[in-house]
N, CA, C and O atoms as a DFTB+ gen file, in Angstrom:
672 C
 N C O
     1  1     -11.827     -11.907      11.430
     2  2     -12.030     -10.476      11.268
     3  2     -13.347     -10.079      11.929
     4  3     -14.350     -10.785      11.818
     5  1     -13.329      -8.956      12.606
     6  2     -14.585      -8.440      13.117
     7  2     -15.328      -7.729      11.981
     8  3     -14.795      -7.590      10.880
     9  1     -16.542      -7.288      12.246
    10  2     -17.381      -6.703      11.201
    11  2     -16.746      -5.446      10.585
    12  3     -16.766      -5.280       9.365
    13  1     -16.196      -4.581      11.404
    14  2     -15.564      -3.356      10.900
    15  2     -14.359      -3.680      10.018
    16  3     -14.174      -3.074       8.963
    17  1     -13.548      -4.631      10.453
    18  2     -12.393      -5.039       9.642
    19  2     -12.849      -5.661       8.329
    20  3     -12.252      -5.411       7.282
    21  1     -13.897      -6.464       8.378
    22  2     -14.430      -7.098       7.165
    23  2     -14.909      -6.038       6.170
    24  3     -14.627      -6.136       4.976
    25  1     -15.623      -5.041       6.652
    26  2     -16.113      -3.966       5.774
    27  2     -14.947      -3.184       5.178
    28  3     -14.944      -2.880       3.985
    29  1     -13.959      -2.858       6.004
    30  2     -12.781      -2.135       5.512
    31  2     -12.022      -2.977       4.489
    32  3     -11.567      -2.461       3.468
    33  1     -11.891      -4.255       4.764
    34  2     -11.195      -5.168       3.854
    35  2     -11.914      -5.233       2.507
    36  3     -11.270      -5.179       1.459
    37  1     -13.226      -5.346       2.529
    38  2     -14.004      -5.379       1.280
    39  2     -13.880      -4.065       0.516
    40  3     -13.832      -4.064      -0.714
    41  1     -13.827      -2.949       1.238
    42  2     -13.599      -1.646       0.599
    43  2     -12.250      -1.646      -0.110
    44  3     -12.137      -1.153      -1.232
    45  1     -11.227      -2.197       0.540
    46  2      -9.890      -2.279      -0.060
    47  2      -9.901      -3.144      -1.312
    48  3      -9.298      -2.777      -2.321
    49  1     -10.573      -4.282      -1.261
    50  2     -10.624      -5.172      -2.421
    51  2     -11.275      -4.490      -3.613
    52  3     -10.786      -4.619      -4.736
    53  1     -12.361      -3.771      -3.394
    54  2     -13.027      -3.048      -4.483
    55  2     -12.117      -1.969      -5.056
    56  3     -12.050      -1.791      -6.272
    57  1     -11.418      -1.252      -4.184
    58  2     -10.484      -0.218      -4.608
    59  2      -9.355      -0.811      -5.452
    60  3      -9.030      -0.281      -6.514
    61  1      -8.765      -1.897      -4.986
    62  2      -7.662      -2.512      -5.723
    63  2      -8.122      -2.992      -7.089
    64  3      -7.396      -2.849      -8.072
    65  1      -9.305      -3.552      -7.160
    66  2      -9.849      -3.980      -8.454
    67  2     -10.020      -2.777      -9.378
    68  3      -9.686      -2.842     -10.561
    69  1     -10.540      -1.683      -8.832
    70  2     -10.790      -0.485      -9.642
    71  2      -9.502       0.109     -10.202
    72  3      -9.495       0.605     -11.329
    73  1      -8.413       0.068      -9.436
    74  2      -7.167       0.668      -9.928
    75  2      -6.305      -0.310     -10.714
    76  3      -5.289       0.086     -11.285
    77  1      -6.694      -1.586     -10.752
    78  2      -5.968      -2.542     -11.588
    79  2      -4.995      -3.454     -10.874
    80  3      -4.113      -4.028     -11.513
    81  1      -5.129      -3.602      -9.570
    82  2      -4.313      -4.573      -8.842
    83  2      -5.195      -5.781      -8.564
    84  3      -6.215      -5.689      -7.880
    85  1      -4.778      -6.903      -9.108
    86  2      -5.580      -8.123      -9.043
    87  2      -5.396      -8.831      -7.705
    88  3      -4.288      -8.916      -7.177
    89  1      -6.506      -9.337      -7.166
    90  2      -6.476     -10.148      -5.956
    91  2      -7.213     -11.459      -6.218
    92  3      -8.211     -11.495      -6.938
    93  1      -6.707     -12.522      -5.626
    94  2      -7.315     -13.847      -5.765
    95  2      -7.291     -14.517      -4.392
    96  3      -6.293     -14.453      -3.674
    97  1      -8.396     -15.154      -4.045
    98  2      -8.467     -15.897      -2.791
    99  2      -7.927     -17.304      -3.011
   100  3      -8.266     -17.976      -3.985
   101  1      -7.073     -17.733      -2.076
   102  2      -6.484     -19.068      -2.149
   103  2      -6.162     -19.522      -0.732
   104  3      -5.677     -18.736       0.082
   105  1      -6.425     -20.762      -0.446
   106  2      -6.161     -21.296       0.896
   107  2      -4.810     -21.993       0.947
   108  3      -4.221     -22.359      -0.071
   109  1      -4.349     -22.158       2.181
   110  2      -3.150     -22.945       2.475
   111  2      -1.892     -22.451       1.771
   112  3      -1.179     -23.229       1.136
   113  1      -1.629     -21.168       1.886
   114  2      -0.386     -20.624       1.334
   115  2       0.714     -20.807       2.372
   116  3       0.539     -20.461       3.540
   117  1       1.811     -21.335       1.953
   118  2       2.937     -21.549       2.858
   119  2       4.055     -20.570       2.541
   120  3       4.289     -20.226       1.382
   121  1       4.736     -20.130       3.579
   122  2       5.931     -19.331       3.397
   123  2       5.702     -17.891       3.003
   124  3       6.633     -17.249       2.518
   125  1       4.517     -17.352       3.185
   126  2       4.305     -15.955       2.836
   127  2       4.910     -15.071       3.920
   128  3       4.934     -15.439       5.094
   129  1       5.400     -13.899       3.510
   130  2       6.043     -12.972       4.432
   131  2       5.050     -12.472       5.472
   132  3       5.371     -12.409       6.659
   133  1       3.853     -12.119       5.038
   134  2       2.794     -11.686       5.942
   135  2       1.733     -12.774       6.005
   136  3       1.383     -13.354       4.976
   137  1       1.219     -13.058       7.189
   138  2       0.215     -14.126       7.296
   139  2      -1.001     -13.870       6.397
   140  3      -1.662     -12.836       6.494
   141  1      -1.271     -14.838       5.525
   142  2      -2.459     -14.778       4.680
   143  2      -2.315     -13.993       3.391
   144  3      -3.288     -13.856       2.650
   145  1      -1.128     -13.472       3.101
   146  2      -0.915     -12.708       1.868
   147  2       0.327     -13.214       1.140
   148  3       1.356     -13.487       1.758
   149  1       0.216     -13.333      -0.166
   150  2       1.351     -13.692      -1.012
   151  2       1.210     -12.923      -2.319
   152  3       0.103     -12.561      -2.719
   153  1       2.322     -12.680      -2.972
   154  2       2.310     -11.991      -4.267
   155  2       3.009     -12.876      -5.276
   156  3       4.138     -13.324      -5.075
   157  1       2.299     -13.114      -6.371
   158  2       2.853     -13.889      -7.479
   159  2       2.418     -13.233      -8.781
   160  3       1.236     -12.959      -8.985
   161  1       3.380     -12.986      -9.654
   162  2       3.127     -12.381     -10.965
   163  2       2.211     -11.162     -10.865
   164  3       1.268     -11.018     -11.643
   165  1       2.498     -10.286      -9.899
   166  2       1.775      -9.037      -9.748
   167  2       0.377      -9.172      -9.182
   168  3      -0.379      -8.200      -9.171
   169  1       0.021     -10.344      -8.716
   170  2      -1.294     -10.595      -8.136
   171  2      -1.134     -10.844      -6.642
   172  3      -0.208     -11.530      -6.211
   173  1      -2.048     -10.277      -5.856
   174  2      -2.046     -10.529      -4.414
   175  2      -2.974     -11.701      -4.136
   176  3      -4.167     -11.654      -4.436
   177  1      -2.408     -12.747      -3.561
   178  2      -3.190     -13.920      -3.160
   179  2      -3.513     -13.787      -1.680
   180  3      -2.671     -13.386      -0.876
   181  1      -4.751     -14.132      -1.335
   182  2      -5.243     -13.928       0.018
   183  2      -5.820     -15.225       0.563
   184  3      -6.681     -15.849      -0.057
   185  1      -5.335     -15.617       1.727
   186  2      -5.931     -16.723       2.476
   187  2      -6.614     -16.089       3.683
   188  3      -5.962     -15.788       4.683
   189  1      -7.936     -15.885       3.591
   190  2      -8.653     -15.180       4.652
   191  2      -8.588     -15.919       5.986
   192  3      -8.715     -15.295       7.039
   193  1      -8.396     -17.222       5.960
   194  2      -8.297     -17.972       7.209
   195  2      -6.977     -17.719       7.928
   196  3      -6.903     -17.853       9.149
   197  1      -5.948     -17.358       7.192
   198  2      -4.639     -17.099       7.782
   199  2      -4.340     -15.609       7.932
   200  3      -3.379     -15.234       8.604
   201  1      -5.155     -14.760       7.312
   202  2      -4.922     -13.316       7.324
   203  2      -5.054     -12.775       8.743
   204  3      -6.124     -12.847       9.347
   205  1      -3.976     -12.242       9.260
   206  2      -3.964     -11.761      10.633
   207  2      -4.349     -10.281      10.713
   208  3      -5.080      -9.876      11.617
   209  1      -3.859      -9.481       9.774
   210  2      -4.127      -8.047       9.764
   211  2      -4.601      -7.661       8.363
   212  3      -3.779      -7.509       7.459
   213  1      -5.911      -7.500       8.166
   214  2      -6.440      -7.252       6.821
   215  2      -5.907      -5.977       6.173
   216  3      -5.873      -5.885       4.946
   217  1      -5.493      -4.998       6.963
   218  2      -4.943      -3.768       6.398
   219  2      -3.614      -3.963       5.696
   220  3      -3.198      -3.119       4.903
   221  1      -2.942      -5.077       5.984
   222  2      -1.665      -5.355       5.325
   223  2      -1.809      -5.423       3.810
   224  3      -0.831      -5.241       3.086
   225  1      -3.016      -5.683       3.327
   226  2      -3.215      -5.773       1.882
   227  2      -2.899      -4.443       1.203
   228  3      -2.394      -4.429       0.080
   229  1      -3.191      -3.325       1.871
   230  2      -2.887      -2.028       1.254
   231  2      -1.389      -1.781       1.174
   232  3      -0.905      -1.197       0.204
   233  1      -0.663      -2.217       2.175
   234  2       0.789      -2.039       2.103
   235  2       1.389      -2.888       0.978
   236  3       2.238      -2.416       0.222
   237  1       0.944      -4.133       0.874
   238  2       1.448      -4.989      -0.201
   239  2       1.054      -4.427      -1.568
   240  3       1.846      -4.462      -2.510
   241  1      -0.156      -3.916      -1.671
   242  2      -0.584      -3.273      -2.920
   243  2       0.282      -2.057      -3.224
   244  3       0.585      -1.773      -4.383
   245  1       0.678      -1.343      -2.173
   246  2       1.562      -0.191      -2.358
   247  2       2.881      -0.578      -2.992
   248  3       3.402       0.151      -3.837
   249  1       3.427      -1.720      -2.594
   250  2       4.663      -2.199      -3.221
   251  2       4.465      -2.397      -4.717
   252  3       5.309      -2.002      -5.522
   253  1       3.356      -3.005      -5.080
   254  2       3.079      -3.227      -6.502
   255  2       2.834      -1.905      -7.228
   256  3       3.303      -1.717      -8.350
   257  1       2.111      -1.004      -6.602
   258  2       1.720       0.256      -7.240
   259  2       2.909       1.128      -7.607
   260  3       2.860       1.840      -8.610
   261  1       3.971       1.089      -6.820
   262  2       5.103       1.987      -7.079
   263  2       6.130       1.384      -8.037
   264  3       7.121       2.032      -8.375
   265  1       5.896       0.151      -8.474
   266  2       6.789      -0.480      -9.447
   267  2       6.377      -0.069     -10.863
   268  3       5.204       0.187     -11.135
   269  1       7.346      -0.013     -11.739
   270  2       7.016       0.203     -13.146
   271  2       6.168      -0.967     -13.632
   272  3       6.296      -2.089     -13.143
   273  1       5.305      -0.690     -14.597
   274  2       4.332      -1.686     -15.053
   275  2       4.972      -3.028     -15.384
   276  3       4.485      -4.065     -14.935
   277  1       6.046      -3.031     -16.154
   278  2       6.674      -4.297     -16.559
   279  2       7.142      -5.093     -15.349
   280  3       6.997      -6.315     -15.312
   281  1       7.706      -4.401     -14.356
   282  2       8.151      -5.085     -13.132
   283  2       6.971      -5.563     -12.304
   284  3       6.999      -6.656     -11.738
   285  1       5.935      -4.737     -12.237
   286  2       4.757      -5.073     -11.434
   287  2       4.117      -6.364     -11.917
   288  3       3.702      -7.189     -11.103
   289  1       4.032      -6.551     -13.219
   290  2       3.367      -7.724     -13.778
   291  2       4.121      -9.022     -13.509
   292  3       3.538     -10.104     -13.582
   293  1       5.401      -8.923     -13.202
   294  2       6.218     -10.109     -12.927
   295  2       6.558     -10.268     -11.443
   296  3       7.204     -11.240     -11.052
   297  1       6.126      -9.324     -10.631
   298  2       6.556      -9.265      -9.236
   299  2       6.053     -10.441      -8.411
   300  3       4.937     -10.930      -8.586
   301  1       6.924     -10.873      -7.504
   302  2       6.537     -11.792      -6.446
   303  2       7.190     -11.286      -5.169
   304  3       8.107     -10.466      -5.214
   305  1       6.721     -11.770      -4.051
   306  2       7.189     -11.254      -2.762
   307  2       8.701     -11.389      -2.600
   308  3       9.328     -10.536      -1.972
   309  1       9.285     -12.426      -3.147
   310  2      10.728     -12.636      -3.008
   311  2      11.544     -11.565      -3.724
   312  3      12.674     -11.278      -3.327
   313  1      10.986     -10.979      -4.767
   314  2      11.756     -10.004      -5.545
   315  2      11.907      -8.669      -4.830
   316  3      12.844      -7.929      -5.130
   317  1      11.022      -8.332      -3.897
   318  2      11.074      -7.013      -3.256
   319  2      12.421      -6.760      -2.585
   320  3      12.991      -5.677      -2.718
   321  1      12.917      -7.738      -1.880
   322  2      14.182      -7.576      -1.158
   323  2      15.374      -7.446      -2.088
   324  3      16.418      -6.936      -1.681
   325  1      15.242      -7.895      -3.322
   326  2      16.361      -7.874      -4.269
   327  2      16.359      -6.655      -5.187
   328  3      17.298      -6.464      -5.960
   329  1      15.329      -5.840      -5.112
   330  2      15.230      -4.695      -6.022
   331  2      16.271      -3.643      -5.660
   332  3      16.542      -3.424      -4.480
   333  1      16.857      -2.988      -6.661
   334  2      17.937      -2.044      -6.381
   335  2      17.515      -0.833      -5.546
   336  3      18.339      -0.266      -4.829
   337  1      16.261      -0.435      -5.627
   338  2      15.774       0.723      -4.872
   339  2      14.775       0.280      -3.800
   340  3      13.771       0.945      -3.546
   341  1      15.077      -0.842      -3.192
   342  2      14.187      -1.484      -2.220
   343  2      13.771      -0.544      -1.092
   344  3      12.591      -0.481      -0.749
   345  1      14.711       0.176      -0.519
   346  2      14.387       1.056       0.611
   347  2      13.488       2.204       0.176
   348  3      12.546       2.558       0.885
   349  1      13.769       2.780      -0.969
   350  2      12.912       3.856      -1.489
   351  2      11.516       3.329      -1.776
   352  3      10.527       3.997      -1.476
   353  1      11.426       2.142      -2.353
   354  2      10.114       1.560      -2.651
   355  2       9.354       1.229      -1.372
   356  3       8.127       1.328      -1.344
   357  1      10.050       0.846      -0.331
   358  2       9.393       0.588       0.954
   359  2       8.770       1.883       1.488
   360  3       7.622       1.887       1.932
   361  1       9.524       2.965       1.443
   362  2       8.983       4.248       1.909
   363  2       7.807       4.701       1.042
   364  3       6.827       5.248       1.550
   365  1       7.912       4.469      -0.267
   366  2       6.795       4.831      -1.143
   367  2       5.565       3.987      -0.853
   368  3       4.447       4.501      -0.859
   369  1       5.758       2.691      -0.599
   370  2       4.624       1.810      -0.286
   371  2       3.937       2.240       1.006
   372  3       2.714       2.154       1.123
   373  1       4.719       2.698       1.971
   374  2       4.155       3.195       3.221
   375  2       3.316       4.440       2.958
   376  3       2.178       4.534       3.416
   377  1       3.879       5.396       2.218
   378  2       3.137       6.631       1.906
   379  2       1.912       6.332       1.054
   380  3       0.844       6.902       1.277
   381  1       2.062       5.443       0.083
   382  2       0.940       5.074      -0.797
   383  2      -0.190       4.477       0.025
   384  3      -1.355       4.816      -0.183
   385  1       0.142       3.592       0.955
   386  2      -0.910       2.946       1.741
   387  2      -1.592       3.941       2.680
   388  3      -2.780       3.794       2.970
   389  1      -0.868       4.942       3.156
   390  2      -1.509       6.001       3.941
   391  2      -2.483       6.784       3.060
   392  3      -3.613       7.051       3.470
   393  1      -2.052       7.150       1.860
   394  2      -2.930       7.879       0.939
   395  2      -4.173       7.051       0.612
   396  3      -5.272       7.593       0.496
   397  1      -3.997       5.747       0.465
   398  2      -5.146       4.873       0.191
   399  2      -6.117       4.881       1.369
   400  3      -7.330       4.923       1.166
   401  1      -5.603       4.842       2.587
   402  2      -6.477       4.915       3.766
   403  2      -7.284       6.209       3.763
   404  3      -8.495       6.192       3.986
   405  1      -6.617       7.316       3.512
   406  2      -7.315       8.605       3.484
   407  2      -8.374       8.600       2.382
   408  3      -9.515       9.006       2.605
   409  1      -7.991       8.143       1.202
   410  2      -8.913       8.094       0.063
   411  2     -10.137       7.230       0.369
   412  3     -11.257       7.579      -0.001
   413  1      -9.920       6.120       1.034
   414  2     -11.000       5.179       1.337
   415  2     -11.717       5.504       2.656
   416  3     -12.636       4.797       3.069
   417  1     -11.282       6.570       3.293
   418  2     -11.848       7.007       4.570
   419  2     -11.728       5.927       5.647
   420  3     -12.656       5.671       6.415
   421  1     -10.557       5.312       5.670
   422  2     -10.241       4.306       6.680
   423  2      -9.271       4.903       7.683
   424  3      -8.402       5.695       7.319
   425  1      -9.418       4.530       8.927
   426  2      -8.473       4.967       9.939
   427  2      -7.101       4.395       9.576
   428  3      -6.990       3.199       9.308
   429  1      -6.052       5.228       9.563
   430  2      -4.717       4.716       9.221
   431  2      -4.257       3.538      10.074
   432  3      -3.395       2.771       9.647
   433  1      -4.813       3.384      11.264
   434  2      -4.430       2.240      12.099
   435  2      -4.846       0.914      11.461
   436  3      -4.369      -0.142      11.876
   437  1      -5.719       0.952      10.467
   438  2      -6.079      -0.263       9.735
   439  2      -4.839      -0.861       9.071
   440  3      -4.680      -2.080       9.021
   441  1      -3.971       0.000       8.568
   442  2      -2.712      -0.440       7.956
   443  2      -1.564      -0.352       8.962
   444  3      -0.754      -1.273       9.068
   445  1      -1.497       0.746       9.693
   446  2      -0.363       1.016      10.572
   447  2      -0.665       0.570      12.001
   448  3      -0.759       1.384      12.920
   449  1      -0.811      -0.731      12.160
   450  2      -1.087      -1.328      13.466
   451  2       0.233      -1.584      14.187
   452  3       1.294      -1.630      13.565
   453  1       0.155      -1.744      15.456
   454  2       1.381      -1.889      16.255
   455  2       2.075      -3.233      16.098
   456  3       3.209      -3.388      16.553
   457  1       1.440      -4.191      15.478
   458  2       2.104      -5.468      15.233
   459  2       2.879      -5.452      13.924
   460  3       3.569      -6.419      13.602
   461  1       2.776      -4.374      13.172
   462  2       3.517      -4.237      11.920
   463  2       4.597      -3.183      12.058
   464  3       4.699      -2.505      13.080
   465  1       5.397      -3.057      11.019
   466  2       6.416      -2.004      10.973
   467  2       7.327      -2.055      12.194
   468  3       7.679      -1.024      12.767
   469  1       7.700      -3.266      12.579
   470  2       8.598      -3.501      13.716
   471  2       8.100      -2.788      14.972
   472  3       8.886      -2.233      15.740
   473  1       6.782      -2.813      15.165
   474  2       6.173      -2.203      16.342
   475  2       5.951      -0.706      16.226
   476  3       5.500      -0.076      17.182
   477  1       6.259      -0.124      15.075
   478  2       6.166       1.329      14.920
   479  2       4.983       1.823      14.112
   480  3       4.999       2.955      13.629
   481  1       3.954       0.996      13.952
   482  2       2.812       1.397      13.132
   483  2       2.148       2.677      13.586
   484  3       1.871       3.551      12.765
   485  1       1.885       2.810      14.881
   486  2       1.215       4.027      15.359
   487  2       2.134       5.241      15.234
   488  3       1.654       6.351      15.005
   489  1       3.435       5.052      15.380
   490  2       4.400       6.139      15.198
   491  2       4.344       6.657      13.754
   492  3       4.350       7.866      13.524
   493  1       4.292       5.741      12.794
   494  2       4.206       6.134      11.382
   495  2       2.894       6.873      11.125
   496  3       2.891       7.930      10.495
   497  1       1.784       6.324      11.609
   498  2       0.480       6.972      11.418
   499  2       0.469       8.367      12.037
   500  3      -0.045       9.309      11.434
   501  1       1.032       8.504      13.234
   502  2       1.090       9.822      13.877
   503  2       1.881      10.813      13.037
   504  3       1.488      11.973      12.910
   505  1       2.991      10.364      12.465
   506  2       3.777      11.252      11.608
   507  2       2.974      11.703      10.395
   508  3       2.962      12.888      10.062
   509  1       2.312      10.772       9.740
   510  2       1.481      11.142       8.592
   511  2       0.359      12.084       9.009
   512  3       0.096      13.075       8.326
   513  1      -0.298      11.787      10.113
   514  2      -1.389      12.645      10.585
   515  2      -0.908      14.052      10.906
   516  3      -1.695      14.997      10.866
   517  1       0.384      14.204      11.226
   518  2       0.980      15.508      11.500
   519  2       1.697      16.090      10.273
   520  3       2.506      17.011      10.391
   521  1       1.388      15.541       9.107
   522  2       1.921      16.007       7.814
   523  2       3.437      15.836       7.686
   524  3       4.088      16.574       6.947
   525  1       3.988      14.870       8.400
   526  2       5.381      14.459       8.209
   527  2       5.330      13.254       7.275
   528  3       5.230      12.110       7.718
   529  1       5.399      13.528       5.995
   530  2       5.086      12.532       4.979
   531  2       6.321      11.773       4.482
   532  3       6.908      12.121       3.458
   533  1       6.693      10.756       5.209
   534  2       7.749       9.838       4.791
   535  2       7.410       9.293       3.401
   536  3       6.308       8.785       3.191
   537  1       8.315       9.391       2.480
   538  2       8.110       8.815       1.148
   539  2       7.500       9.749       0.130
   540  3       7.497       9.434      -1.060
   541  1       6.982      10.892       0.558
   542  2       6.329      11.803      -0.384
   543  2       7.251      12.266      -1.519
   544  3       6.826      12.243      -2.674
   545  1       8.489      12.683      -1.245
   546  2       9.326      13.128      -2.367
   547  2       9.483      12.073      -3.464
   548  3       9.527      12.406      -4.648
   549  1       9.566      10.806      -3.067
   550  2       9.735       9.743      -4.063
   551  2       8.441       9.480      -4.819
   552  3       8.468       9.235      -6.025
   553  1       7.301       9.530      -4.120
   554  2       6.017       9.385      -4.831
   555  2       5.834      10.515      -5.831
   556  3       5.308      10.315      -6.926
   557  1       6.272      11.688      -5.445
   558  2       6.193      12.842      -6.350
   559  2       7.134      12.651      -7.538
   560  3       6.772      12.951      -8.676
   561  1       8.320      12.160      -7.276
   562  2       9.318      11.954      -8.321
   563  2       8.820      10.970      -9.388
   564  3       9.129      11.135     -10.568
   565  1       8.049       9.942      -8.981
   566  2       7.544       8.977      -9.967
   567  2       6.182       9.386     -10.536
   568  3       5.576       8.633     -11.298
   569  1       5.699      10.581     -10.165
   570  2       4.512      11.131     -10.789
   571  2       3.172      10.712     -10.221
   572  3       2.154      10.831     -10.903
   573  1       3.143      10.221      -8.979
   574  2       1.877       9.770      -8.410
   575  2       1.149      10.841      -7.608
   576  3      -0.062      10.739      -7.407
   577  1       1.862      11.866      -7.145
   578  2       1.250      12.891      -6.300
   579  2       2.116      14.144      -6.314
   580  3       3.163      14.175      -6.960
   581  1       1.676      15.171      -5.603
   582  2       2.449      16.415      -5.448
   583  2       2.481      16.822      -3.986
   584  3       1.552      16.549      -3.225
   585  1       3.567      17.479      -3.609
   586  2       3.588      18.129      -2.306
   587  2       2.777      19.421      -2.414
   588  3       2.286      19.751      -3.494
   589  1       2.632      20.152      -1.314
   590  2       1.771      21.337      -1.321
   591  2       2.226      22.380      -2.329
   592  3       1.395      22.932      -3.051
   593  1       3.519      22.664      -2.399
   594  2       4.024      23.700      -3.322
   595  2       3.770      23.314      -4.772
   596  3       3.267      24.120      -5.555
   597  1       4.112      22.098      -5.125
   598  2       3.936      21.663      -6.513
   599  2       2.470      21.464      -6.871
   600  3       2.097      21.654      -8.028
   601  1       1.643      21.095      -5.927
   602  2       0.210      20.970      -6.193
   603  2      -0.368      22.330      -6.551
   604  3      -1.170      22.443      -7.478
   605  1       0.037      23.365      -5.819
   606  2      -0.456      24.713      -6.103
   607  2      -0.031      25.158      -7.494
   608  3      -0.804      25.798      -8.208
   609  1       1.192      24.822      -7.878
   610  2       1.695      25.194      -9.206
   611  2       1.003      24.427     -10.329
   612  3       0.894      24.923     -11.450
   613  1       0.538      23.226     -10.028
   614  2      -0.069      22.366     -11.045
   615  2      -1.590      22.323     -10.976
   616  3      -2.222      21.602     -11.748
   617  1      -2.180      23.079     -10.068
   618  2      -3.631      23.104      -9.952
   619  2      -4.230      21.786      -9.482
   620  3      -5.356      21.448      -9.847
   621  1      -3.482      21.043      -8.674
   622  2      -3.979      19.771      -8.133
   623  2      -4.028      19.864      -6.618
   624  3      -3.581      20.850      -6.032
   625  1      -4.571      18.840      -5.993
   626  2      -4.581      18.743      -4.540
   627  2      -3.281      18.079      -4.089
   628  3      -2.774      17.195      -4.779
   629  1      -2.741      18.486      -2.956
   630  2      -1.496      17.871      -2.474
   631  2      -1.742      16.512      -1.836
   632  3      -2.873      16.131      -1.534
   633  1      -0.636      15.794      -1.642
   634  2      -0.661      14.541      -0.903
   635  2      -1.365      14.770       0.425
   636  3      -1.096      15.772       1.089
   637  1      -2.245      13.887       0.828
   638  2      -2.382      12.498       0.425
   639  2      -3.291      12.247      -0.779
   640  3      -3.575      11.094      -1.102
   641  1      -3.747      13.300      -1.443
   642  2      -4.487      13.095      -2.690
   643  2      -3.493      12.625      -3.745
   644  3      -2.392      13.164      -3.857
   645  1      -3.886      11.630      -4.506
   646  2      -3.013      11.071      -5.534
   647  2      -3.472      11.523      -6.919
   648  3      -4.670      11.630      -7.182
   649  1      -2.515      11.782      -7.791
   650  2      -2.808      12.086      -9.193
   651  2      -3.241      10.808      -9.898
   652  3      -4.196      10.792     -10.675
   653  1      -2.517       9.753      -9.608
   654  2      -2.851       8.415     -10.114
   655  2      -2.334       7.424      -9.091
   656  3      -1.505       7.760      -8.245
   657  1      -2.833       6.194      -9.177
   658  2      -2.522       5.191      -8.166
   659  2      -1.446       4.206      -8.584
   660  3      -0.869       3.535      -7.729
   661  1      -1.160       4.100      -9.875
   662  2      -0.158       3.144     -10.364
   663  2       0.917       3.868     -11.167
   664  3       0.626       4.750     -11.974
   665  1       2.151       3.476     -10.930
   666  2       3.267       4.002     -11.704
   667  2       3.192       3.411     -13.107
   668  3       2.807       2.258     -13.297
   669  1       3.569       4.233     -14.080
   670  2       3.578       3.763     -15.474
   671  2       4.712       2.804     -15.731
   672  3       4.865       2.314     -16.850
């Protein structure tokens, strides 16, 4: 990691700790979906020597954040593909990680790099930057944020501002 990536990564770790997503450093993880990251029992394990894209931690945290508490505490990376609302949760994790970037004042390219999202990271970031918020209706439905109309009605700020970071 270069210095800027290291600083952004440390900012993410502090944020995740503050909102209640546990991270643990561990070396020599085999078979993880993303290089250097694994999820076991709702905890994100990090092998900094194998971590290729440090921003991926926010996307993985987004998967955990949009799960109900009971599911989140038992989650592992293998379970994501088997969840009944997997596609909706993927879109929510994408939107959540964008909101986290904005909240942490990180460039969205930290998460939405071109080596992720099947080469479409910059396309996703551009859409969010243009207020085309993939996943927003579902984040709103689970009570994490509001769109502009509902924010005005509820006296809150609209997405990408979050009401809360973890689903109940």
